[in-house]
N, C-alpha and C positions, 0 to 999 in steps of 0.2 A: 487181269488187273489193269485198270486204267492208269496210264502214266501222264504226267504233266509236261508241258513244253519247257524247254530251257529258258525261254524269255519269261514265262510265268514264274518259274522257281526263283530266278534272279530277283525279280521284283518283290516276290513274297519275302524272301530272306532279307532283302534290303529294308523293307518296312518293319519286319520283326526286330531286326537289330537296332532300329531307332526307337520303336515304341516301347519294347520291354524294358530296356535300361531307364528310359525317360519316366515311364510309369513308376518303376521302383524308386527312383530318386525323388519324384514328386510325392510319392506316398510317405517315404521316410521323412522328408522335409516338412510336409503338412502336419503329420502326426506330432513331430517334435515342436513345431511352432504353436499348434493348438494347445499342447500340454504346457508349454512355456507361458503362453498368453494367459491361460486360466490361472496358473500359479501366481504370475505377476499381478494380475488383477485382484485375485483373492487377497494377496498381501496388501495391495493398495487400499482395497475396501476395508480391510481390518484396521489399517493405519487411520483411515478417515473416520471409522466408527469410534476408535479410541479418541481421536481429536474432537469429535462431536460430543463424546461423553465429557471430556474436559471442558468443552464450551458450555454444556448444560450445568456442570458443577459451578463453574465460575459465574455464569449468568444467574443461577439461583442464589449463590452467595451474595452477589451484588444486590439482588432484589431484597434479600433478608436485611442486608446492611442499610438499604434505603428506608425500610420500615423502622429499623432501630434508630436511625438518624432522625426520622420524623417524630418518633416517640420522645426524643430528647429535646425537641424544639421548645422554645420559651413559652409559646402559647399553651402547650399541653402541661407544662410543669406548673404554670400559674392558673390553669383551668379557666382561662378567658374564652368563653364559648364563641363570641363573635370573631375573636382572633383565630380560634381553632378552626372555625368554618372557613375563613378566608385562606388559612394555611392549607387545609385539605384541598380546596378547589384550585388554589394556585399550584399545588403539587400535582393535581390531576392534569392541569393544562401543560405542565412541563414534562411529565413522565407518560410516554405513550405505551409503556409495557403493562402498566396496571389498568385494569378495567374500572376499578372503584376503590375508594378509601372510606373508612368509617371509624368513628370514635365511639367506643363502648365504655360506659362508666363502670365504677367499681361494683355496682349492683347487678351488672350484666345487661343493662338496657342500652340499645343502640340510640345514641342521642344525636349524632351528626353523621351524615352519609352523603356521598356524591351521587347516590341513587335514591329513589323514593322508597326508603325502607327504614323507618325510624320507630323508636319506642318499643321495639320488639325485644323480648327477653332471649338472651343467649347463654344463660347460666349452664345449660346442659351441653353446650358445644365444647369440643376438646380445646379449642384455642382459648376460651375463657378460663378453663381449668388450668391450662399451662401458664397463662398470665398470672393467675392467683398464686401459682407455685413459683412465680418470679422467673419464668422461662419464656423465651421466644418459641414460636411454633410454626411449622410448615406442614400443611396437610398433604395427604395423597390426593389423587384426582377425584373430585366429587362433582355432582351435578348441581348447578346453581338453580335454586327453586324459582328465581325470578324469570329466567329466560331459557331454562332447560339446556344450558350450555355447560360443558365440562370445564371446571376451573380448579385452581389451586389457591388455598387460603394461606396467607402469611401474617403473623401477628407478633406484636412486641408489647410488653407491659409498660405502663406510664407510672412514674413516681414524681411526687412533688419534691421541693427542695429539702424537706425533712426525711425523705426516703420512704414515705408512705405510699402504698399502692392506690392509684387513682383511676384505674381502668386500663384500656389497651387500645392500640391502633391496629386496625384490620385492613389488609390490602388483598384484593382478589386479582388473579391473573387468569385470563382465558387460555385454555390449553392450546387453542389455535395459534396464539402468539408464539408459544414454544415450538409448535409445529412449523410455522413459517421460518423461525430462526434455524431449525434443523435443515429445512429444504434449501435455504439460500446458500448453504455451504456444501451441498452434495454434488455428486459427479454424474456425468453421462446424460444422454437424452432419455434413456429408459430407467435411470436410477431412481430409487425410492428409499426413504429412511423413515422409520416409525418406532413408537414406543409400545410395549405391552407390559402387563403386570405378570406376577408369577403364575396366575391361573390361565394365562394366554389371552386375556381380554385386551383388545386394542385400545390404547389410550389416545393414539393419534392415527389418522387415516389419510395418507397423501392423496387419495382419489378425490377427496372433497375439500382440498386446501383452498381452492379459489371459489369459495361460496359467494354468491351475489345477492341472495334474498333470504328472507326469514325461513322459508320452507327448507332451503338447502342447509341452513344452519341447524335446524331441528334434526334434519336427516343426519348431518355430521355428528350431532350430539348422540343420536341413537347408535350410529355405527361405531362411535368411539368406545362403546361398551359391548361390542360384538366380539365373538370368539375369533382367534386367529385361524386361518385355513388349516385343515388337517395336515396337508402336505408340508406346510411351513413349520407347524408345531412339532411334527415328527422329525424334521430335519435338524432342529436345534436341540440343545440340552439345557433345560431350564436351570438357572442358577450358575451356569458356567459360561465360558467365552470360547470362541473359535470361529472357523470358517467351514462352509459346506456348500452344496448345490441342491436345488429342489425345483419343483414346478410350482409357479405362483398361481394366484387366483384366476389368471387369464390362460393358464395352461402353458405359459412360456417357461423354458428352462432358464434358471437364473443362477448367478454366482453371488454369494452373500457372506456376511460376517455378523456375528451376534456377540453382544457384550453385556455382562451382568452389571447392574447398577444397584448394589446391595443396600446402600444407605437410603434409597428411596423405594426399594422393592420393585424396581423396574428392570426391563431388559430392552436394550437398544439394538435394532435390527436394520442393516443396510444391505441393499442388493442392486444388481444391474443385470439386464438380459444378456445371456450368453451370446446371442446372435450379434449384439452390438460389439462385443469384444472380438468375435471371429470374422466379422465382415472384411477387415483388411487382409486376413490370411486367405479367405476365399477369392478375393480379387487377385492376389498373387498367384494362386493355383490356376485360375482362368488364364492369366497371362502366360504361364509356363506351358499349359496345354496348347494355347494358340501358337506359341513359338515352335512347339514340336510338330504341329500340323503343317506350319509353313515350311519347316525343314524337310518334311516328307514330300511336300509338293515340289520343292526345289530339286530333290535328289531323284525322284521318279523319272523325269525326262532324261536325266543323265544316264540312269540305269538302262532306260529303253534304247538310248543311242548306242551305248556300249553293246547291248544284247544284239541289236540289229547288225552291228559290224561283225559279230561272231556268227549270227544266224544265217545271213545271206549266203556266204560260201558253203555252209553246211547244207542248206536247202538245195544249192546247185549240185553238190555231191550226191545228195539223196536222189535227185531227179536223174542224174547221169547214171548212177548205179542201177536205178530201176531199168533204164534203157539197156544197159549192159546185161542185166540179169535176164532180160527177155530177148537178148541177142539182136537188139535193134541198133546195131552200131551206126547205121546210116543216120539215125536221129540224134546222135550225140553231137553237141555243139561245142564251140571253143569258149572258155570262161574269160570274161573281161576283168582284169586285175584292177582293184581300187586302191588308191594311195592310202586310205584310212584302214585298210584290211590288215589284220595281224599278220606278221611275217610268216609265222608257221603255217597259217591257212593258205597263204599265197603259194608257198612251196608245195603244200599238199595238193592244191588244185592244179598247179603246173605239172606235178608228177602224175596226177590222175589223167590229165589231158594227154601227156606223152604216152602214158600207158594205153589209152584208148587208141591213139594214133598207131601205135605199134600193133595193137590187136587188129585194127583195120588192115594194116599192111600184111600182117600174117595171114589173115583170112583171104585176102586177095591173092596172095602167093599160093595158098593151099588150093584155091579154085583153079589157078593156072596150071598147077602141077598135079591136079587130081588124077589125071590119066597116067601119070608117071609113077604113082605111088607103089604100084606093085614092083616096079623095077628099081626103085630108088629108096630102099629101106634105110640105107645109111642117112640119106637126106632127111627122112622122116624122123630118125633118131635125133638128128641135129635140131630138127624143128621142135621135137619134144623137149630137148634140152633148153631150147630157147624159151619154150613155154614155161618150163620150170623156173627159168630165171625171171620171167615176167611175174610168175606167181610169188616169187620171193619179193619182187618189187611191190606187189600188192600188199604182202604182209608188212613190208616196211612202211607202206603208206598207212596201213591200219595202226601200226605202232606209233607213227607220227601223230595220228589222230588222238591216240591215247595220251601222248605227251601234251598235245594241245589242250585236252581237258584238264590235265594236271596244272598247266600254266593258268588256265581260266580260274581254277580253284585258288591258286596262289594270289591272283589279282583280287578275287573276292575277299580272301583273308586279309590282304593289305587294306582294302576299303573298310573292312570290319574294324581293323586296328585304328584307322583314322577316326571312325565313329567313337570308339572307346576313348581315344585321346580327347575328343570333343567333350565327352561326358566327364572326363577327369578335369578338364578346364572349367566346366560348369560347377563341379564340386569345389574346386579351388575358389571360384568367385563367391560361392556361398560361405566358405570359411572366411574370406576377406570381409564380407558383410558382417559376419559375426564379430570379427576383430574390430570393425568400425563401431559396432554397437557397444562393445566393451570400452573403446576409447571415449565414446560419447558419455557413458556412465561415469568414467573418471572425470571428464570435464564438468559434469553436473555436480560431482563431489567438490571440485574446486570452486564452482559458483556458490555452493552452499557455504564453503569456508569464507568466501568473500562477503556473503550476506551477513556474517557475524563479526566482521572486522571493519574498523573505521579506516576509510581510505586515506585520511590525512596523517593520523598519528600511528596507525597500525595497532592501536589498542582495541580491546573489545568494544563493540558499539552498543547502542541503546537496546537492540534486540537481544544480544547476548547477556547484557546486564539484567534485563527483565527475566530472562530464562534462569539465570543464576539465582536471582533474588526469589523467584517462585520456588525453586528447589529448597532454598534456605527456609522459606515459610512452611513448606511441606514437612521438613525436618522439625521445624519449631512446633507444628501441630502434634507431632509424635513425641514431643518432649526431648528431642535429640539435639537441639541447637538453639542458640540465641546469639545476638550480636548487635551491631550498629551499622548505620548507613550514613556516610558523610557526603553531602551534596555541595560541591565546590563550584563557585562562579568567579571568574576573573573580573576584577573591578576595572572599569574605564577602558576596556579593549576597543570600544567604538572609537575613542579618540585616536588610537593607533591606526585603525583602518582608515579613518577620515583624513589623517595627517600624512601618513606614509604609504597608504595603500594596503590592499588585502594580502599582497605577497608577504609583507612584514607581519601582518596580523596572523596569517597562517603559520609562519615560522615561529612566532611567539607562542601560539597554541601548541605546536609540536614540542617546543622546548619545555612548556609548562607540563605537558603530559609526562615527559621524561623525568622531570624533577619530582612529580608526585610519585611515580613508580620507584625512584631511588629513595625517596623519603619513607614510603610505606614498606618497601621491601617485600618479603614473603608473608608478611602478616595480614595483607589485605588484597582484595581483588579490585584492580583499577580499570576503569573504562571511561570512554568519552560519550556523554549523552548527546552532544551536538553543540554547535556554536562555540561559546567559551565556557561550557559547563562540563564538569567531570564528576564521577561518582567513585567512592571507595566503599567496598563491603568488607567490614571487619567481622568475619565469621567467628563465633565462639567467644567474642569479647563482650563481657557484661560489666566490667569494672569501669565506672565513670572516670576515675582518675586516669586510667590508661587511654580511654577514648579522648579525654581532654588533651592529654599529652600528644596524641597523634594529630589532633586538630591544630594544636599550637605549632607543632613541627612543620605542618604543611603551610601554615600562615607565615612562619619565619623563613621558610625556603623561598617564598615569593617576595619577601622583603629584601632579598639580596638581588643586586643588579643582574640583568640578563642581557648579554650581548647577542644581538640578532642582526645578521647580514652587515656587520660593521658598525651598528648603532647600539648604544647602551640604553636599555629601558629599565625603569623602576615601576613595578606594578604591585598589586596586592590582591588578596582573595577574601571572599566572604564564604563562610562554611556553615551549612545547616546540618544538624545532627538529629536523626530519628533512631530510637532503640527498639529492636523487635525482640519479643512480641509485645512489649509494653505499649508501644505507640501505634499498633495496628495488627490486624489478623491476616491481611493480604499484602502481596507485593505492591499492588497499586496504591494501597493506603500508606504504606511505609514510604514509597516514592513521593507521593503527594505531600506527606507531612514533612519529609526532609526538605522538599522544595519550599514549603511555607516557612520553615525554620531559616532557610538561607535568605529569603526575602526579609525576614525579621532582622538578620544580621546586617544586611545592607541598610535597612531602615535605622539601625543603631549606629551608623557611621562608617560601615564597611571595615575591611581589614580585621574582622573578628569572627567568632563562632557563636552560635546559639543552639541550645537544645530545643526540640519541639515541645510546645505546650498546647493544651486543648484550647486556650483562648485564641491561638493563631487560626484555628479552623473556624471559629466563630467570626473572627475579623475577616477572614477570606470570604465567608458566606455573606456577611454584611456588605463587603466590597462588591460582590457580584450583584446583589440586590440594588445597590446604589448605582452601579453602571447600567443595569437594565432600565432603571427609572430615568437615568440621564439621557439614554438614547431617545426617549420620547418627550423630553422636557420641552423642546421647541414646539412640537405639534400640540402638546397639551397646554401651551401658553403658561408654563410654570416659571420661565425665565423673565427677568426684568432688568432694566438699567436704572441705577441711582446715580445722581450727579452731585459731585462736590465742587464748589466754586473755588477758583484761584483768583486772589486779589492782589493788587500792588500795595505798596506801603501806605498809600493814601486811602485804601479801602475800596478802590474802584475794581469792579469785576472785569477781568480780561479773558477768562476762560473757565471751562468745566472739565473735570476728569470723569469719564464714564466708568462706573464700577458695576460689575456683573453680580446679580443676586439670583439665588434659586430658592424658591419656596415650594417644596414638594408636599402634596397632600398625604403621601405615605410616610415620608421621613421628616417633615417639618422644614424649618429654615436650615440650609446647609451652608457652612462657611466656604468661601471661594478657595481658601487654602487647602480644603479637603477635596472638593469636586474638580477643580481645574487640573491638578496633577493626574487624576483618574481619566479625565478627558484627553489629556496629552498621551497617556500610556495606551489608550484604546482607540486612537484615531478619530475621536469625536471633536477634537479641538478646532479642526478646520471648519466644520459645519457650524459650531457654536461661534467661533471667531468671526465668520462671515456674517452671521446674524447680528452680532454686536456692531460690526462696521455699518451695516444697513440701518440699524436702529439709531445709532449715534448720528449718522448723516441726516436722518429724518428729523432728529431733534435740532440739529444745526439749521435745517431748513425752516423750522418753526421759529427759531431765534431771528432769522433773516426777515421772516414775515412780520415779526413784531418790532422790527427796527433795530435789532442788535446783531447786525451782520459782522461787526468787528470782533465779536466774541467767538473764540475757537473752542472745539470739543476734542479732548485728548482720549485716545483709545489705547489700552494695553494690548500688545500683540505677543503671542507665544512664539518661541523660536521654531516650533514645529509648523506653525502657521506661516511664519515669515519665509521659511525655506521651501514652501510648497510652490509647485510650478505655476499655479494659477493665481498666486496671491496678488500680484500687481493688477491682473485683470479684475479680480474681485474688488480691489480698491477703486479702480476706474468705474466699474459698474455701480458701486455704492454712491460715488460722487455724481455720476450721471443721473441715476434714479432719483436722488434727492434734489438735484439741480443746485448744488452749492459750489463755491469756489474752492480750489485745493487748499488755500491758506486757512480755511475755516476748520480743517481737520489736522489733528496732530497725532503722530504715531509714537507710542512709548515702548521702548525695548529695554530689558535688563542687561547688566554687565555680563552675568554668567551665561545668558543666552548667546551673546556675541562671541564669547570665548570659545564655545563649543564648535563654531564654524565661522571664524573671523573673516576669511577671504570671501566666502559665499555671502555672508550677511552684509559685508561692506558693499559688495557689488549690487545687492538688492536695494540697500538704503540709498545708494547713489542714484539709482533709477527713480526712487520715490522722491528724492530731493529735486530731481530734474522736473518732476510733475508740479512742483511748487507746494508740496505738503510739508508741514512742520514736522520735526523729529526731536525727540528728547530721550535722554538716558536716565532710566528710572533706578531707584535704590542705589544711587552712587555712593561708594564707600563700603558697601557690604560684600563686594565681589573681589575679583582680581584686578584692581585698578592699575592702570599703566598709562603714563603720559604718552608713550610711544603709540599705542593703538588708539588712544583718545584723540590724538592729532589726526589719525587716519580716518576717523569716523565722521560722516557728514551730519553731525548733530549740532543743534543750536541751543539746546537747553539741558542743564544738569539738574536732577532732582535729588536733594540731599535726603537720605533715609531718616525716618522718624527716630531710629535708635540714636543717631547723633544729636538730633534736636532735643531729645529728653535729657542729654547730658549737660545742657546749658545751665540747668539749675544746680548741678552737683559737682561737675568736673571741669576745672579750669583748663586742664590740658586739652580736653575735648572741645572746649570753646575756641581755643586757638586753632585747632584743626578745622573747625567750621569756617573761621575767618580766612584761613589759608585756601580752603576749597573755593570760597566765593571770589577771592582775589585772583586765584589761578584761572577760574572760569572767565572772569572779566578780561583778563589778559588775552585769553583765547577767543575773545569776542562771543562768549556764550552767556545766556541768561541763566539765573539760578532760581529754582523753586524749592522752598523749604516745606517738607511734608510733616504732618503730625503736630502742627503748632497748636498748643492748648492753653497757654498762659500769656498774660500781658508782659511778663518779664521776658519771655522768649521773643515776643514781637519787638520789644524795645531793643534787645540785643541784635536781632536780625536787621532791624532798621539801621542800627549803628554800623553794622557790617555792610550796609548797602545791598542787602538781599533784594532781588527784583520782585519775586512773587511769594505769597504765603498761601498755605493750604492746611486746614485743620479744623477740629471740632469747635474751637473758639470762634471761628468764622461761621461755619455751618457743617453739620454732619452730612454724609451722602443722603440725598433725598430723592423721591420720585420726580418724574418729569414736571408734573403740574406744580409741585412745591418749588422746584428750581426756577421756573418762570416767575412764580410769585416772589421769590427771593430777589430776582432782578428788578421786578416792579417796585418792591419795597426800597431797594437801594437807590432806585431812580428818584423816588420821592424824597 
């Protein structure tokens, strides 16, 4: 039997003791991680599939509501075909989700369509039959005969104001639009999500999502009606929901989830390649194997060195023993002891050397006394005894060698224990990583809680309010709940922020949230939407008296003073109320309608509540249309300036007031009192105001060219325009571009505009005065007039509002106020302009009071530029 050397066996066992435990640990760890990764990703995919299903439901409901809203439009209820066609094309431009819109009359003929397909009969189509039955309709996936594309038809019936059926609105959605929506929210590099019907036909195919030409689109349309692969169809359970694994159409093993969509007869399937999930685990396994190999390479030289220290003396003993065995004592040499040699082997070698030396001496003595053997038997016996002693020493040496082997085994066992300790440390590190992962999961849960909490007040935020309201609407659809939503907005919080800073504003918002919670108690769910807006959900409350009582209690609690950081504030709140399900079928609709009702409360004077009414939605829609038209009014040359002259008591013209007019082709002539507030609310006032400055300056230039350089032009400036960073630069550019003197331009500002930001406005007006531009205070007497701030303002002209001038004819007390205003202005070295003068009696009284300038219809109404110049020419004659 072939035996292995000691050095080979030590190296072999060293490697085995490292590799075997390492392989066992890596195998257990890898199997566990793969199983955990698969389970976690299956749960993640299942959650995302459910989220995509909710997204489809919400998205489809929103499209159905879009068609319903369109069918209720004024144009379709009055059957104005030209207006209907404009409405359809306008809607097509605004809505990218619908491929086309069509109007079908009550006889089933397609009269208007955004695609070239008219006067075709649709009486046999299911959407026409549904409309005749006074129902909306959503089709399954069908093929569009015009372009061979898979589409979904959505329709809603049209009724006139008498409630009679007049046809329907039909909208078509390409299935590829829904497919893009699904893919935008999916996960992974290899992830795919698609829809099938109950027969396994694919309604969407992610392989052809990015089609670039008509051929690809046709190919997509054909594939959209192809069968699901056999592997996939076998892996899922039609009509049910769950998770599983299968091999996809490329032969890749995938993890996936499937979800039944019973209301549409669809199934939603999402998947991701298993390799993508397991790549991080394979990388960890590779790193562990590399670490094990490095450990072996580091330990082998050490094992070799230890083996050499043991092997060298043993080899010497073997060689010397061979010499002794052949009785070649003369060839036995002396062993050189090494300091790194084990102590036991040193003793063994020294003993062996001594033994050989004694043997040599004994043999020498035997040879010397060989002749005397016969006569000296006693001496021979003594020699034999000596030999026996030597033999015993040899046995002792052999026993020492056995002990040496035992010690060597003990050292190997100790090293083995060290390796086992290292493996235990590795297991402990793995457990620590698992504990770190658990801690990370807990932190993620904390982050999730933070995502639903308002950082300022600690109340539920907008996201949690939406989630709660959606659950309420789901219960409402099942007939399990009803209630009301109160949309609360603090009045005039901006004034607190501008005056005292946002620290006080934030503290006021926090206290307001506490008061609402204390007022509502356990009867409502209170949250902060953002800014100065709060919401209360009164679940299960359908009695209007109780709802009104809750709204009044909230308003009353805000009418009580609030002490914030040592300062006492008095504020108020406007409350909009929407009742569900009466005011909407979705949470978004209820949210929007409550918001519209709140704005109606603000419009009614603030510090009150209003229930939502359908007219509010119409007003909001008209407002949006008006704002969209106003954005392009300058480019479309729809704006113009009219000029109303200002004359002295002798009838001499000294100036004009520039008044903005808007004549829209779509909306007709719009009053400035209507469109200017919209421009201020939507950030358009600066662009429009700058245009007015330039046009008025050009008009002043024309007056100079005609010899009337002494006549100034007054321009009304919005507070939003006045406080803009570039306002003074805009004024300079207008003067420079027109080439006029600063005293030919007058800036008019209202009292209320100054009160909103007195310090900032005063600073800007002082800069304008330093340029040499005139300034006047418009509508004096209708705002918060104060002699204190009036003395601080760098204005030289007061304009008395028309409301005071009208009282000259009927109210003696008002006449006295007018005289007082004029006298006060003259004492403060200001000129006075009376606005809205319409009768000779008013002129006579104002002349008696020494009013400086008059302006009104009795002199001239506001007229276009050409007529204003003609007015000057007429007055000159």
